[in-house]
TORBAVEX-96935 format. One record per atom (N, C-alpha, C, O): residue in three letters; x negated, y, z. Coordinates in steps of 0.2 Angstrom, whole numbers, plus 5000, padded with zeros to 4 digits. Layout:
BEGIN
ALAXYZ/...
***
This chain:
BEGIN
UNK513250115082/UNK512650145084/UNK512150115079/UNK512150055078/UNK511750155076/UNK511250125071/UNK510650095074/UNK510350125079/UNK510450035073/UNK509850005075/UNK509250015071/UNK509349995065/UNK508750035074/UNK508150055070/UNK507849985068/UNK507949935071/UNK507449995062/UNK507049935060/UNK506549905065/UNK506449845066/UNK506349955069/UNK505849925074/UNK506249895080/UNK505949845083/UNK506849905081/UNK507249875086/UNK507449805084/UNK507449755088/UNK507649805077/UNK507849735075/UNK507249685075/UNK507349625077/UNK506649705074/UNK506149655074/UNK505949625080/UNK505749565080/UNK506049665086/UNK505849635092/UNK506249665098/UNK506049715100/UNK506749635100/UNK507149665105/UNK506749665112/UNK506849715115/UNK506449615114/UNK506049615120/UNK505549675121/UNK505549705126/UNK505149685116/UNK504749745116/UNK505049805117/UNK504849845121/UNK505649815114/UNK506049875114/UNK506249885121/UNK506249945124/UNK506549835124/UNK506749835131/UNK506249855136/UNK506449885141/UNK505649835135/UNK505149845139/UNK504849915138/UNK504449945142/UNK505149955134/UNK504950025133/UNK504350035129/UNK504050085128/UNK504049975126/UNK503449985122/UNK503550005115/UNK504049985111/UNK503250055113/UNK503250085106/UNK502850035101/UNK502250025103/UNK503150015096/UNK502749975091/UNK502250015087/UNK502350065086/UNK501749975086/UNK501250005081/UNK501249975074/UNK501349915074/UNK501250015069/UNK501349995062/UNK500650015059/UNK500450075060/UNK500349965055/UNK499749985051/UNK499949975044/UNK500249925042/UNK499850035040/UNK499950035033/UNK499250035030/UNK498950085030/UNK499149975027/UNK498449965024/UNK498549985016/UNK498849945012/UNK498150035014/UNK498150055007/UNK498650105005/UNK499150095001/UNK498550165009/UNK499050215008/UNK498950255002/UNK498750315002/UNK499050224996/UNK499050254990/UNK499750284988/UNK500150304992/UNK499950284982/UNK500550314980/UNK501150284983/UNK501550314986/UNK501250214982/UNK501850184985/UNK501850184992/UNK502350194995/UNK501250174995/UNK501250175002/UNK501350245005/UNK501750245010/UNK501150295002/UNK501350365005/UNK502050375004/UNK502350405009/UNK502350354998/UNK503050364997/UNK503450335003/UNK503950365006/UNK503350275004/UNK503650235009/UNK503550265016/UNK504050265020/UNK502950275018/UNK502850305024/UNK503250375025/UNK503450385031/UNK503150415020/UNK503550485021/UNK504350465022/UNK504650505026/UNK504550425019/UNK505350405019/UNK505450385026/UNK505950395029/UNK505050335029/UNK505150305036/UNK505150365041/UNK505550365046/UNK504650415040/UNK504550465045/UNK505150515044/UNK505450535049/UNK505350535038/UNK505950575037/UNK506550545040/UNK506950585042/UNK506650485039/UNK507350455042/UNK507250435049/UNK507750415052/UNK506750445052/UNK506650435059/UNK506550365061/UNK506650345067/UNK506450315056/UNK506350245058/UNK505650235061/UNK505650185065/UNK505250275060/UNK504550275064/UNK504350345066/UNK504650395063/UNK503950345071/UNK503650415073/UNK502950415071/UNK502550365070/UNK502650475070/UNK501950485067/UNK501450445072/UNK500950415070/UNK501650455079/UNK501150425083/UNK501150345084/UNK500750315087/UNK501650315080/UNK501650245080/UNK501250215074/UNK501150155074/UNK501050255069/UNK500750225063/UNK500050245062/UNK499850295064/UNK499650195060/UNK499050205057/UNK498950185050/UNK499150125048/UNK498750225046/UNK498650215039/UNK497950215037/UNK497550245040/UNK497750175032/UNK497050165029/UNK497050185022/UNK497450175018/UNK496450215020/UNK496350225013/UNK495550205012/UNK495250185017/UNK495450205006/UNK494750175004/UNK494150225005/UNK493650215007/UNK494350295004/UNK493850345004/UNK493950395010/UNK494550415011/UNK493450405014/UNK493450445020/UNK493650515018/UNK494050545023/UNK493550545013/UNK493650615011/UNK494450625011/UNK494650685011/UNK494850575010/UNK495550575009/UNK495950585016/UNK496450605017/UNK495550555021/UNK495850545028/UNK496250605031/UNK496850605032/UNK495850665031/UNK496150725034/UNK496650755030/UNK497250775033/UNK496650755024/UNK497150785020/UNK497750745020/UNK498350775021/UNK497750675019/UNK498250635020/UNK498650635026/UNK499250635027/UNK498250645032/UNK498550645038/UNK498950705039/UNK499450705042/UNK498750765036/UNK499150825036/UNK499750825032/UNK500250845035/UNK499750785027/UNK500350775023/UNK500850735026/UNK501450735025/UNK500650685030/UNK501050645034/UNK501250665041/UNK501450625045/UNK501150725042/UNK501350755049/UNK500950725055/UNK501250715060/UNK500350715054/UNK499850695059/UNK499750625060/UNK499450605065/UNK500050585055/UNK499850505056/UNK499150495056/UNK498750525052/UNK498850455060/UNK498150435060/UNK497950405053/UNK498350355052/UNK497450425050/UNK497250395044/UNK496450385044/UNK496150425046/UNK496250325043/UNK495550305043/UNK495450255037/UNK495850235033/UNK494750235037/UNK494550185032/UNK494450115036/UNK494150075033/UNK494550115042/UNK494450055046/UNK495050005046/UNK495550015051/UNK495149955042/UNK495649915042/UNK495749875048/UNK496349865051/UNK495249845051/UNK495249805057/UNK495549845063/UNK495949815066/UNK495249905064/UNK495449945069/UNK496249965069/UNK496649965073/UNK496449975062/UNK497149985061/UNK497649935063/UNK498149945066/UNK497449875061/UNK497849815062/UNK497849785069/UNK498349765072/UNK497249805073/UNK497249775080/UNK497749805084/UNK497849865085/UNK498149755087/UNK498749775091/UNK499349795087/UNK499849805090/UNK499349795081/UNK499949815077/UNK500449755077/UNK500249695076/UNK501149775077/UNK501649725077/UNK501949725070/UNK502249665068/UNK501849775066/UNK502049765059/UNK501449795055/UNK501149845056/UNK501249755050/UNK500649775045/UNK500949775038/UNK501249725035/UNK500949835035/UNK501149835028/UNK500549835023/UNK500149875024/UNK500549795019/UNK500049785014/UNK500249815007/UNK500649785003/UNK499949875006/UNK500149915000/UNK499549914995/UNK499349974993/UNK499249864993/UNK498649854989/UNK498849824983/UNK499349784982/UNK498349824978/UNK498349784972/UNK498149714973/UNK497749704978/UNK498449664969/UNK498349594971/UNK497649574970/UNK497349534974/UNK497249614966/UNK496549594965/UNK496149604971/UNK495549574971/UNK496349654975/UNK495849664981/UNK496149644988/UNK495849644993/UNK496749614987/UNK497149594993/UNK496749534997/UNK496749535003/UNK496549484993/UNK496249424996/UNK495649445001/UNK495549425006/UNK495149494998/UNK494649515002/UNK494849555009/UNK494549545014/UNK495349595008/UNK495649625014/UNK495949585019/UNK495849595025/UNK496249535017/UNK496549485021/UNK496049445025/UNK496149435031/UNK495549425022/UNK494949395025/UNK494649445031/UNK494449425036/UNK494649505029/UNK494349555033/UNK494749565040/UNK494449575045/UNK495449565039/UNK495849575045/UNK496049515049/UNK496349515054/UNK495949455046/UNK496149395049/UNK495949385056/UNK496349365060/UNK495349405058/UNK495149385065/UNK495549435070/UNK495549415076/UNK495849485068/UNK496149535073/UNK496849535072/UNK497249565077/UNK497149495068/UNK497849505067/UNK498249455071/UNK498049395072/UNK498749475075/UNK499149435080/UNK499549385076/UNK499849395071/UNK499649325080/UNK500149275077/UNK500849295076/UNK501249265073/UNK501049345080/UNK501749375080/UNK501849435076/UNK502349465075/UNK501249455073/UNK501249515069/UNK501649505062/UNK501549455059/UNK502149545061/UNK502549545054/UNK502149575049/UNK501949635049/UNK501949535044/UNK501549555038/UNK501949565032/UNK502349515030/UNK502049625030/UNK502449635024/UNK501949655018/UNK501549705019/UNK502049625012/UNK501549635007/UNK502049665001/UNK502549634999/UNK501749714997/UNK502049734991/UNK501649724985/UNK501749744980/UNK501149684986/UNK500649664981/UNK501049614976/UNK501249564977/UNK501049634969/UNK501349594964/UNK500949524964/UNK500349524964/UNK501349474962/UNK501049404961/UNK500749374967/UNK500649314966/UNK500749404972/UNK500349374978/UNK500849334982/UNK501349364985/UNK500849274982/UNK501349234986/UNK501149234994/UNK500649254996/UNK501649214997/UNK501649215005/UNK501149155006/UNK500749165012/UNK501149105002/UNK500649045004/UNK499949075003/UNK499549055007/UNK499849114998/UNK499149144997/UNK498949185004/UNK498349185006/UNK499449225006/UNK499249265012/UNK499149225018/UNK498649235022/UNK499549175019/UNK499449125025/UNK498749095024/UNK498349095029/UNK498549075018/UNK497949045017/UNK497349085019/UNK496849065022/UNK497349145017/UNK496849195018/UNK496749215025/UNK496249235028/UNK497349225029/UNK497349245036/UNK497149185040/UNK496949195046/UNK497249125038/UNK497049065041/UNK497549045048/UNK497349015052/UNK498149075048/UNK498549065053/UNK499249075051/UNK499449105046/UNK499749045054/UNK500449045053/UNK500749115056/UNK501049105061/UNK500749165052/UNK501049225054/UNK501649235050/UNK501649215044/UNK502149275052/UNK502749285048/UNK502549335043/UNK502349395044/UNK502649315036/UNK502549355031/UNK503149365026/UNK503549315025/UNK503249425024/UNK503849445020/UNK503549485014/UNK503149525015/UNK503749465008/UNK503549495002/UNK504149545000/UNK504749535001/UNK503849604997/UNK504349654995/UNK504149684988/UNK503549694988/UNK504549694984/UNK504349724977/UNK504849784976/UNK505349774973/UNK504549844978/UNK504949904976/UNK504749934969/UNK504349904966/UNK505049984967/UNK504850024961/UNK504750094962/UNK504950124967/UNK504550124956/UNK504350194957/UNK504950244958/UNK504750304961/UNK505550234957/UNK506050274959/UNK506150284966/UNK506550324969/UNK505750254970/UNK505650264977/UNK505450334979/UNK505650364984/UNK505150364974/UNK504950434975/UNK505550484976/UNK505450534979/UNK506150464973/UNK506750504974/UNK507250474978/UNK507850484977/UNK507050424981/UNK507550384986/UNK507950334982/UNK508550324984/UNK507750314976/UNK508250274972/UNK507850214970/UNK508050184964/UNK507450184974/UNK507150124972/UNK507550064972/UNK508150064975/UNK507350014969/UNK507649944969/UNK507149894972/UNK506649884969/UNK507249874978/UNK506749824981/UNK507049754982/UNK507549754985/UNK506649704980/UNK506749634982/UNK506349614988/UNK505749634988/UNK506649584992/UNK506349554998/UNK506349484999/UNK506949454998/UNK505849445000/UNK505849375001/UNK505449355006/UNK504949385008/UNK505649295010/UNK505349275016/UNK504849225015/UNK504949175010/UNK504249225018/UNK503849165018/UNK504049115023/UNK504549125027/UNK503749055023/UNK504048995027/UNK504049015035/UNK504448975039/UNK503649055037/UNK503549065045/UNK504049125047/UNK504049145053/UNK504349165042/UNK504749225043/UNK505449205046/UNK505749165043/UNK505649235051/UNK506349225053/UNK506849275050/UNK506649325047/UNK507449265051/UNK507949315048/UNK507849385051/UNK507949435047/UNK507649395057/UNK507549465060/UNK506949495056/UNK506949555055/UNK506449455054/UNK505849485050/UNK506149505044/UNK505949565041/UNK506549465040/UNK506749485034/UNK507249545034/UNK507149595030/UNK507649555039/UNK508149605040/UNK507749675042/UNK507949725039/UNK507149665046/UNK506749725047/UNK506449755041/UNK506449815040/UNK506249705037/UNK505949725030/UNK506449755026/UNK506249815023/UNK507049725025/UNK507549755021/UNK507749825023/UNK507849875019/UNK507749835030/UNK507949905032/UNK507449955031/UNK507550015030/UNK506749935032/UNK506249985030/UNK506250005023/UNK506250065022/UNK506449955018/UNK506449975011/UNK507050015009/UNK507050045004/UNK507550005013/UNK508150045012/UNK508050115013/UNK508550155011/UNK507550135016/UNK507350205017/UNK507250235011/UNK507250305010/UNK507050195005/UNK506850224999/UNK507350204993/UNK507150214987/UNK507950174995/UNK508350154990/UNK508750094992/UNK508950084998/UNK508950054987/UNK509249984988/UNK508749934989/UNK508249934987/UNK508949884993/UNK508549824994/UNK509049764994/UNK509549764997/UNK508749704992/UNK509149644991/UNK508649584994/UNK508049594992/UNK508949534997/UNK508549474999/UNK508549424993/UNK509149404991/UNK508049394991/UNK507949344986/UNK507549294988/UNK507149294993/UNK507549234984/UNK507149184985/UNK506449204982/UNK506449234977/UNK505849184985/UNK505249204983/UNK505049174975/UNK504749214972/UNK505349124973/UNK505249094967/UNK505449144961/UNK505249144955/UNK505849194963/UNK506149244958/UNK505649304958/UNK505849354953/UNK505149314962/UNK504849374962/UNK504449394956/UNK504349454955/UNK504149354952/UNK503849374946/UNK504249404941/UNK504149444938/UNK504849364941/UNK505349394936/UNK505649464938/UNK505749504934/UNK505649474945/UNK505949534947/UNK505349594946/UNK505549644945/UNK504749574947/UNK504249614946/UNK504249644938/UNK504149704937/UNK504449594934/UNK504549614927/UNK505149664926/UNK505049704922/UNK505649644929/UNK506349674927/UNK506349744931/UNK506549794927/UNK506349744937/UNK506449804941/UNK505849844943/UNK505849904943/UNK505249814944/UNK504649854945/UNK504349884939/UNK504149934939/UNK504249844934/UNK504049864927/UNK504549904923/UNK504449944919/UNK505249884925/UNK505749914921/UNK505849984920/UNK505950004915/UNK505650024925/UNK505650104924/UNK505250124918/UNK505450164915/UNK504650084917/UNK504250104911/UNK504650094904/UNK504650134900/UNK505050034904/UNK505450024898/UNK505950074897/UNK506150094892/UNK506250094903/UNK506850144903/UNK506550214901/UNK506850244897/UNK505950234903/UNK505650294901/UNK505550294893/UNK505550354890/UNK505350234890/UNK505250234883/UNK505850254880/UNK505950284875/UNK506450224882/UNK507050234879/UNK507250304880/UNK507550334875/UNK507150334886/UNK507350404887/UNK506950444882/UNK507250494879/UNK506350434881/UNK505850474877/UNK506150474870/UNK506150524866/UNK506250404868/UNK506450394861/UNK507150434859/UNK507250464854/UNK507650424864/UNK508250464863/UNK508150534863/UNK508550574859/UNK507750564867/UNK507650634867/UNK507350654861/UNK507450714858/UNK506850624858/UNK506550634852/UNK507050634846/UNK507050684842/UNK507550594847/UNK508050594842/UNK508450654842/UNK508650684837/UNK508550674848/UNK508950734849/UNK508550794846/UNK508950844843/UNK507950794847/UNK507550854844/UNK507550844836/UNK507650894833/UNK507550784833/UNK507650774826/UNK508250804823/UNK508250824818/UNK508850794827/UNK509450824825/UNK509650894827/UNK510150914826/UNK509150924829/UNK509151004830/UNK509251024837/UNK509351084838/UNK509150984843/UNK509251004849/UNK508551024852/UNK508051004850/UNK508551084856/UNK507951094860/UNK507651044864/UNK508151004867/UNK507051034865/UNK506750974868/UNK506950964875/UNK507150914878/UNK506951024879/UNK507151014886/UNK507851004887/UNK508050964891/UNK508351024883/UNK509051014883/UNK509150934881/UNK509550904884/UNK508750914876/UNK508850844874/UNK508650794880/UNK508950744881/UNK508150814883/UNK507850764888/UNK508350764894/UNK508450714897/UNK508650824896/UNK509150834901/UNK509750794900/UNK510050754904/UNK509950804893/UNK510550764891/UNK510450684892/UNK510950654894/UNK509950664889/UNK509750594890/UNK509650564897/UNK509950514899/UNK509350604901/UNK509150584908/UNK509850574912/UNK509950524915/UNK510250624911/UNK510850624915/UNK511350574912/UNK511750544916/UNK511350554905/UNK511750504902/UNK511550434905/UNK511950394906/UNK510850424905/UNK510550364908/UNK510750354915/UNK510950304918/UNK510750404919/UNK510850404926/UNK511650394927/UNK511850344931/UNK512050424924/UNK512750414924/UNK512950354922/UNK513450324925/UNK512650324917/UNK512850254914/UNK512650204919/UNK513050154921/UNK512050214922/UNK511850164927/UNK512350164934/UNK512450114936/UNK512450224936/UNK512950234941/UNK513650204940/UNK513950174944/UNK513850214934/UNK514550184932/UNK514450104932/UNK514950074935/UNK513950074930/UNK513850004930/UNK513849984938/UNK514149934939/UNK513450014942/UNK513449994949/UNK514050004953/UNK514249964957/UNK514450064951/UNK515050074955/UNK515650034953/UNK516050014957/UNK515650014946/UNK516249974944/UNK516149904944/UNK516549864945/UNK515449884944/UNK515349814944/UNK515549774937/UNK515449714937/UNK515749814932/UNK515949784926/UNK515349764922/UNK514749794922/UNK515449714917/UNK514949694913/UNK514749744908/UNK515149784906/UNK514049754907/UNK513849804902/UNK514249804895/UNK514349854892/UNK514349744893/UNK514749744887/UNK515449774887/UNK515649804882/UNK515749764892/UNK516449794893/UNK516349874894/UNK516749914891/UNK515849894897/UNK515749974897/UNK515549994891/UNK515750054889/UNK515149964887/UNK514949984880/UNK515549984876/UNK515650034872/UNK516049934876/UNK516649934872/UNK517049994873/UNK517450014869/UNK517050014880/UNK517450074882/UNK517250144878/UNK517650184877/UNK516650144876/UNK516350204873/UNK516450194865/UNK516450244861/UNK516550134863/UNK516550124855/UNK517250114852/UNK517650064853/UNK517450164849/UNK518150174846/UNK518050144839/UNK517550144836/UNK518650114836/UNK518650084830/UNK518450134824/UNK518750194824/UNK518050124820/UNK517750164814/UNK517550234817/UNK517550274813/UNK517250234823/UNK517050294826/UNK516250304825/UNK515950274821/UNK516050354828/UNK515250374828/UNK514850314831/UNK514350294829/UNK515050294837/UNK514650254841/UNK514450184838/UNK513950164839/UNK514950154834/UNK514850094831/UNK514250104826/UNK513950054825/UNK514250154823/UNK513650164818/UNK513050164821/UNK512550134819/UNK512950194827/UNK512350194831/UNK512150124833/UNK511550104833/UNK512650094836/UNK512550024838/UNK512349974833/UNK511849934834/UNK512549984827/UNK512349944821/UNK511649954820/UNK511249904818/UNK511350014820/UNK510650034819/UNK510250004824/UNK509749974823/UNK510450004831/UNK510149974836/UNK510049894835/UNK509549864836/UNK510549864832/UNK510549794831/UNK510049774825/UNK509649734825/UNK510049824820/UNK509649814814/UNK508849824817/UNK508449784814/UNK508749864821/UNK508149874824/UNK507849824829/UNK507249824831/UNK508349784831/UNK508049734836/UNK507949754843/UNK507549724846/UNK508349804845/UNK508249834852/UNK508349784857/UNK507949774862/UNK508849744857/UNK509049694862/UNK508449644863/UNK508149624868/UNK508249614857/UNK507649564857/UNK507049594860/UNK506649564863/UNK506849654858/UNK506249684860/UNK506249694867/UNK505749684871/UNK506849714870/UNK506849724878/UNK506849664881/UNK506449654886/UNK507149614879/UNK507149544882/UNK506449514882/UNK506149484886/UNK506049524876/UNK505349504875/UNK504949534880/UNK504449514883/UNK505049604881/UNK504649644885/UNK504649614893/UNK504149604896/UNK505249594895/UNK505349564902/UNK505049494902/UNK504749484907/UNK505149454897/UNK504849394897/UNK504049394897/UNK503749354901/UNK503749434893/UNK503049444892/UNK502749464899/UNK502249444901/UNK503149514902/UNK502849544908/UNK502949494914/UNK502549494918/UNK503449454914/UNK503549404919/UNK502949354918/UNK502649334923/UNK502749334912/UNK502149284911/UNK501549324914/UNK501149284917/UNK501449384912/UNK500849424915/UNK500849424922/UNK500349414925/UNK501449434925/UNK501449434933/UNK501249374936/UNK500849374941/UNK501349314933/UNK501149254935/UNK500449244935/UNK500149204938/UNK500149284930/UNK499349274929/UNK498949314933/UNK498349304933/UNK499249364936/UNK498849424939/UNK498349394944/UNK497749414945/UNK498549344948/UNK498149324954/UNK497549274951/UNK497049264955/UNK497549254945/UNK497049214942/UNK496649244938/UNK496149224935/UNK496749314936/UNK496349344931/UNK495849394934/UNK495449424931/
***
């Protein structure tokens, strides 16, 4: 029997027949994607959720898109009585919001943050109390159910809090549990990574156009090639170098292209992109 995320987080409440209240603060792009996935998979019901947005004019339209989920601009009211609070905001505004909701948040409330660079220690400090806090870092392929999310626990979070968070984010793709010290690097690699991949996709498609292919055909060929290659790596678990060698025959076509990539410094450029992005992720909370 499948155990829902809400049952994992608190067995006693479930036994008492109480439905948990979830507050999702900052229902922007990623928050909406996550909430839609949770509703579609039946992990939560619309009447269990309260979402907040910054501008009142969005409330009615978003509520309709989310199947009747209550949407408001009142963060304190949303958090009051909630057993799970999802923080889906930018790091630059998170501190002010945490101070706003601190007086009404319960000590047993599970707080889940997807804000880049924001440590669990910072969240504890702003809330002024030891509540269970878990960080999660998803990426935009969540839109198509193919996200990669890293989950890390704060010092007050128990195993059941982490498992609850992991199960929630598995509704939009894969999720792994990591140590919090890795989160800035993960932000650079998998959260920013889709942008790097799209540059590669665009460049390869442009090359296809250059050698005579229609643009739409070239884009489809490249996108499916990237998808299939990634799936092959995930399914086999083989080192990328081994998979590359399987495509590269002696004195063939592929080795010519690989030599050009080496001459162009593709490897170093990609590695530097991740390194620089990691450094920037560490700086976000202080800028």
